[in-house]
GUFIVO-635357 format. One record per residue (C-alpha): residue number from 1; residue in one letter; z, y, x. Coordinates in Angstrom, 3 decimals. Example, Ala and Ser with C-alpha at 12.3 -4.5 7.8 and 13.67 -1.06 7.14 Angstrom:
% residues 2
<pt pos="1" code="A" pz="7.800" py="-4.500" px="12.300"/>
<pt pos="2" code="S" pz="7.140" py="-1.060" px="13.670"/>
//
This chain:
% residues 167
<pt pos="1" code="X" pz="192.196" py="25.515" px="105.952"/>
<pt pos="2" code="X" pz="189.070" py="27.514" px="106.931"/>
<pt pos="3" code="X" pz="190.894" py="28.918" px="109.973"/>
<pt pos="4" code="X" pz="193.241" py="31.015" px="107.828"/>
<pt pos="5" code="X" pz="196.239" py="30.046" px="109.962"/>
<pt pos="6" code="X" pz="196.773" py="30.270" px="113.687"/>
<pt pos="7" code="X" pz="199.471" py="28.749" px="115.854"/>
<pt pos="8" code="X" pz="201.526" py="31.277" px="117.817"/>
<pt pos="9" code="X" pz="204.685" py="31.799" px="119.831"/>
<pt pos="10" code="X" pz="206.898" py="34.743" px="118.997"/>
<pt pos="11" code="X" pz="207.190" py="37.335" px="121.789"/>
<pt pos="12" code="X" pz="209.125" py="40.076" px="120.033"/>
<pt pos="13" code="X" pz="210.969" py="42.375" px="122.415"/>
<pt pos="14" code="X" pz="214.613" py="43.265" px="121.763"/>
<pt pos="15" code="X" pz="214.957" py="46.330" px="119.519"/>
<pt pos="16" code="X" pz="211.255" py="46.179" px="118.593"/>
<pt pos="17" code="X" pz="210.334" py="47.706" px="115.251"/>
<pt pos="18" code="X" pz="207.887" py="44.873" px="114.485"/>
<pt pos="19" code="X" pz="207.632" py="41.213" px="115.371"/>
<pt pos="20" code="X" pz="204.874" py="40.156" px="117.760"/>
<pt pos="21" code="X" pz="203.209" py="36.833" px="118.446"/>
<pt pos="22" code="X" pz="201.032" py="35.302" px="121.183"/>
<pt pos="23" code="X" pz="198.336" py="32.975" px="119.848"/>
<pt pos="24" code="X" pz="198.104" py="29.402" px="121.107"/>
<pt pos="25" code="X" pz="194.641" py="27.862" px="121.258"/>
<pt pos="26" code="X" pz="195.639" py="24.259" px="120.718"/>
<pt pos="27" code="X" pz="194.728" py="21.882" px="117.904"/>
<pt pos="28" code="X" pz="198.165" py="20.211" px="118.153"/>
<pt pos="29" code="X" pz="201.261" py="21.844" px="116.750"/>
<pt pos="30" code="X" pz="203.565" py="22.709" px="119.645"/>
<pt pos="31" code="X" pz="207.343" py="22.638" px="119.524"/>
<pt pos="32" code="X" pz="208.751" py="26.148" px="119.050"/>
<pt pos="33" code="X" pz="205.472" py="27.472" px="117.683"/>
<pt pos="34" code="X" pz="204.962" py="28.979" px="114.268"/>
<pt pos="35" code="X" pz="202.007" py="29.513" px="111.974"/>
<pt pos="36" code="X" pz="200.680" py="33.013" px="111.357"/>
<pt pos="37" code="X" pz="197.772" py="34.336" px="109.354"/>
<pt pos="38" code="X" pz="194.578" py="34.659" px="111.378"/>
<pt pos="39" code="X" pz="192.206" py="37.599" px="110.843"/>
<pt pos="40" code="X" pz="190.301" py="35.404" px="108.368"/>
<pt pos="41" code="X" pz="193.601" py="34.578" px="106.640"/>
<pt pos="42" code="X" pz="194.517" py="38.248" px="106.339"/>
<pt pos="43" code="X" pz="191.081" py="39.028" px="104.880"/>
<pt pos="44" code="X" pz="191.380" py="36.136" px="102.436"/>
<pt pos="45" code="X" pz="194.891" py="37.195" px="101.379"/>
<pt pos="46" code="X" pz="193.767" py="40.816" px="100.956"/>
<pt pos="47" code="X" pz="190.900" py="39.671" px="98.742"/>
<pt pos="48" code="X" pz="193.266" py="37.571" px="96.643"/>
<pt pos="49" code="X" pz="195.638" py="40.520" px="96.262"/>
<pt pos="50" code="X" pz="192.727" py="42.860" px="95.493"/>
<pt pos="51" code="X" pz="193.550" py="45.163" px="98.389"/>
<pt pos="52" code="X" pz="191.266" py="48.092" px="99.269"/>
<pt pos="53" code="X" pz="187.630" py="47.201" px="99.636"/>
<pt pos="54" code="X" pz="185.347" py="46.971" px="102.645"/>
<pt pos="55" code="X" pz="185.581" py="50.683" px="103.496"/>
<pt pos="56" code="X" pz="189.232" py="50.080" px="104.391"/>
<pt pos="57" code="X" pz="188.716" py="46.774" px="106.166"/>
<pt pos="58" code="X" pz="189.460" py="46.540" px="109.900"/>
<pt pos="59" code="X" pz="186.464" py="47.660" px="111.909"/>
<pt pos="60" code="X" pz="184.896" py="49.589" px="109.044"/>
<pt pos="61" code="X" pz="186.055" py="53.031" px="110.198"/>
<pt pos="62" code="X" pz="185.418" py="52.673" px="113.896"/>
<pt pos="63" code="X" pz="188.552" py="50.613" px="114.461"/>
<pt pos="64" code="X" pz="188.117" py="47.634" px="116.775"/>
<pt pos="65" code="X" pz="189.157" py="44.148" px="115.714"/>
<pt pos="66" code="X" pz="190.526" py="41.617" px="118.211"/>
<pt pos="67" code="X" pz="190.246" py="38.010" px="117.062"/>
<pt pos="68" code="X" pz="192.508" py="36.093" px="119.437"/>
<pt pos="69" code="X" pz="191.459" py="32.709" px="118.061"/>
<pt pos="70" code="X" pz="187.783" py="33.397" px="118.822"/>
<pt pos="71" code="X" pz="188.678" py="35.557" px="121.839"/>
<pt pos="72" code="X" pz="186.308" py="38.265" px="120.584"/>
<pt pos="73" code="X" pz="186.654" py="42.030" px="120.463"/>
<pt pos="74" code="X" pz="184.432" py="43.513" px="117.788"/>
<pt pos="75" code="X" pz="183.549" py="46.886" px="116.404"/>
<pt pos="76" code="X" pz="182.258" py="46.238" px="112.924"/>
<pt pos="77" code="X" pz="179.830" py="43.335" px="113.231"/>
<pt pos="78" code="X" pz="179.071" py="43.998" px="116.904"/>
<pt pos="79" code="X" pz="180.721" py="41.909" px="119.606"/>
<pt pos="80" code="X" pz="181.979" py="44.308" px="122.266"/>
<pt pos="81" code="X" pz="183.567" py="41.725" px="124.527"/>
<pt pos="82" code="X" pz="183.932" py="37.959" px="124.373"/>
<pt pos="83" code="X" pz="186.161" py="36.025" px="126.746"/>
<pt pos="84" code="X" pz="184.870" py="32.718" px="128.035"/>
<pt pos="85" code="X" pz="187.637" py="32.273" px="130.618"/>
<pt pos="86" code="X" pz="191.358" py="33.017" px="130.429"/>
<pt pos="87" code="X" pz="192.239" py="36.689" px="130.895"/>
<pt pos="88" code="X" pz="195.932" py="36.740" px="129.952"/>
<pt pos="89" code="X" pz="196.645" py="40.397" px="130.760"/>
<pt pos="90" code="X" pz="193.583" py="41.693" px="128.922"/>
<pt pos="91" code="X" pz="194.262" py="39.431" px="125.961"/>
<pt pos="92" code="X" pz="197.908" py="40.509" px="125.807"/>
<pt pos="93" code="X" pz="196.855" py="44.161" px="125.627"/>
<pt pos="94" code="X" pz="194.300" py="43.405" px="122.908"/>
<pt pos="95" code="X" pz="196.936" py="41.374" px="120.999"/>
<pt pos="96" code="X" pz="199.275" py="44.370" px="121.127"/>
<pt pos="97" code="X" pz="196.605" py="46.844" px="119.990"/>
<pt pos="98" code="X" pz="195.627" py="44.555" px="117.093"/>
<pt pos="99" code="X" pz="199.253" py="44.061" px="116.074"/>
<pt pos="100" code="X" pz="199.906" py="47.811" px="116.096"/>
<pt pos="101" code="X" pz="196.698" py="48.559" px="114.094"/>
<pt pos="102" code="X" pz="194.947" py="50.208" px="117.058"/>
<pt pos="103" code="X" pz="196.932" py="53.381" px="117.735"/>
<pt pos="104" code="X" pz="195.153" py="55.811" px="120.103"/>
<pt pos="105" code="X" pz="197.897" py="55.323" px="122.730"/>
<pt pos="106" code="X" pz="200.283" py="52.448" px="123.301"/>
<pt pos="107" code="X" pz="203.029" py="51.683" px="125.818"/>
<pt pos="108" code="X" pz="202.134" py="49.076" px="128.426"/>
<pt pos="109" code="X" pz="202.760" py="45.685" px="126.742"/>
<pt pos="110" code="X" pz="202.493" py="43.682" px="129.979"/>
<pt pos="111" code="X" pz="205.788" py="42.048" px="130.967"/>
<pt pos="112" code="X" pz="207.050" py="42.769" px="134.486"/>
<pt pos="113" code="X" pz="205.776" py="40.374" px="137.135"/>
<pt pos="114" code="X" pz="207.689" py="39.648" px="140.319"/>
<pt pos="115" code="X" pz="206.064" py="41.130" px="143.383"/>
<pt pos="116" code="X" pz="203.528" py="43.213" px="141.444"/>
<pt pos="117" code="X" pz="203.473" py="46.974" px="140.943"/>
<pt pos="118" code="X" pz="203.359" py="47.558" px="137.163"/>
<pt pos="119" code="X" pz="201.187" py="50.683" px="137.384"/>
<pt pos="120" code="X" pz="198.641" py="49.006" px="139.644"/>
<pt pos="121" code="X" pz="198.594" py="45.901" px="137.427"/>
<pt pos="122" code="X" pz="197.975" py="48.018" px="134.307"/>
<pt pos="123" code="X" pz="195.249" py="50.004" px="136.088"/>
<pt pos="124" code="X" pz="193.496" py="46.793" px="137.157"/>
<pt pos="125" code="X" pz="193.736" py="45.317" px="133.649"/>
<pt pos="126" code="X" pz="192.273" py="48.491" px="132.124"/>
<pt pos="127" code="X" pz="189.356" py="48.338" px="134.581"/>
<pt pos="128" code="X" pz="188.771" py="44.709" px="133.595"/>
<pt pos="129" code="X" pz="188.815" py="45.579" px="129.874"/>
<pt pos="130" code="X" pz="185.987" py="48.046" px="130.504"/>
<pt pos="131" code="X" pz="184.046" py="45.618" px="132.700"/>
<pt pos="132" code="X" pz="181.434" py="43.213" px="131.305"/>
<pt pos="133" code="X" pz="181.366" py="44.512" px="127.739"/>
<pt pos="134" code="X" pz="178.430" py="42.896" px="125.927"/>
<pt pos="135" code="X" pz="177.914" py="46.087" px="123.978"/>
<pt pos="136" code="X" pz="179.752" py="49.001" px="125.621"/>
<pt pos="137" code="X" pz="181.192" py="50.766" px="122.577"/>
<pt pos="138" code="X" pz="184.820" py="51.149" px="123.703"/>
<pt pos="139" code="X" pz="186.505" py="52.657" px="126.709"/>
<pt pos="140" code="X" pz="190.075" py="51.935" px="127.728"/>
<pt pos="141" code="X" pz="191.968" py="54.292" px="130.019"/>
<pt pos="142" code="X" pz="195.460" py="54.958" px="131.247"/>
<pt pos="143" code="X" pz="197.699" py="57.393" px="129.414"/>
<pt pos="144" code="X" pz="198.308" py="59.443" px="132.546"/>
<pt pos="145" code="X" pz="201.818" py="58.174" px="133.240"/>
<pt pos="146" code="X" pz="201.047" py="54.663" px="134.532"/>
<pt pos="147" code="X" pz="202.971" py="53.223" px="131.584"/>
<pt pos="148" code="X" pz="200.572" py="53.514" px="128.654"/>
<pt pos="149" code="X" pz="197.028" py="52.637" px="127.667"/>
<pt pos="150" code="X" pz="194.568" py="54.471" px="125.412"/>
<pt pos="151" code="X" pz="191.193" py="53.635" px="123.903"/>
<pt pos="152" code="X" pz="188.287" py="55.603" px="122.502"/>
<pt pos="153" code="X" pz="184.884" py="54.997" px="120.984"/>
<pt pos="154" code="X" pz="181.926" py="55.660" px="123.240"/>
<pt pos="155" code="X" pz="178.990" py="57.578" px="121.802"/>
<pt pos="156" code="X" pz="176.020" py="55.406" px="120.915"/>
<pt pos="157" code="X" pz="172.370" py="56.318" px="121.350"/>
<pt pos="158" code="X" pz="172.261" py="57.384" px="117.685"/>
<pt pos="159" code="X" pz="175.263" py="59.703" px="118.233"/>
<pt pos="160" code="X" pz="173.664" py="61.691" px="121.066"/>
<pt pos="161" code="X" pz="171.216" py="64.458" px="120.366"/>
<pt pos="162" code="X" pz="168.325" py="65.057" px="122.711"/>
<pt pos="163" code="X" pz="168.412" py="68.544" px="124.158"/>
<pt pos="164" code="X" pz="165.126" py="70.393" px="124.207"/>
<pt pos="165" code="X" pz="163.552" py="70.815" px="127.621"/>
<pt pos="166" code="X" pz="163.568" py="74.305" px="129.085"/>
<pt pos="167" code="X" pz="160.198" py="75.770" px="129.825"/>
//
C-alpha cells in the first residue's frame, strides 16, 4: 500500500463544518476505526487526478505539513519538529492545523480535561510546541483570548539583512 492509508478514529465535534480524525499508530485494524488517506495517499491521489503541480503542494508556499503517521512537522523538506515520545496535546493541535489547511488562527482544539484550566493547558501546550524544534522555523502563540492558537514563520538567516555598522 506504500503507506497511502492510515488508520484513524473519527473525532468530529457536533455542528462541525468538516469531519476530523485522530490517527492510530497500530499495525492491527482496531474496532471502530476507519481508513483515511495519509499525506502520501493525498499526494498520490492528487498526482493521479493531475491536480496543481509542486508549487501548490503542501509546504511549497511556506505552509507547514504535519505527518501524523511519521510524527513529523515539516516546512518544505526541512524537519521542524519530530516526536519520539507521545505528546497528545501537541499532536492534537497539529492534527487540527493540518486538517484545516493551516489557517493563521484556530480555536483551541483541545477537549476539556477535568481539573485542568483550559487556558493554562493551551498556554503550556503552545510553549511545548515551540520547545525542542530541530530547525526553529515556526512559532506558535496564543490568540490573545486564551481560546485560540496562531502560528507564523520565523525569519531565517537568509531572510535577515545585515545592517551596516555606524562609524
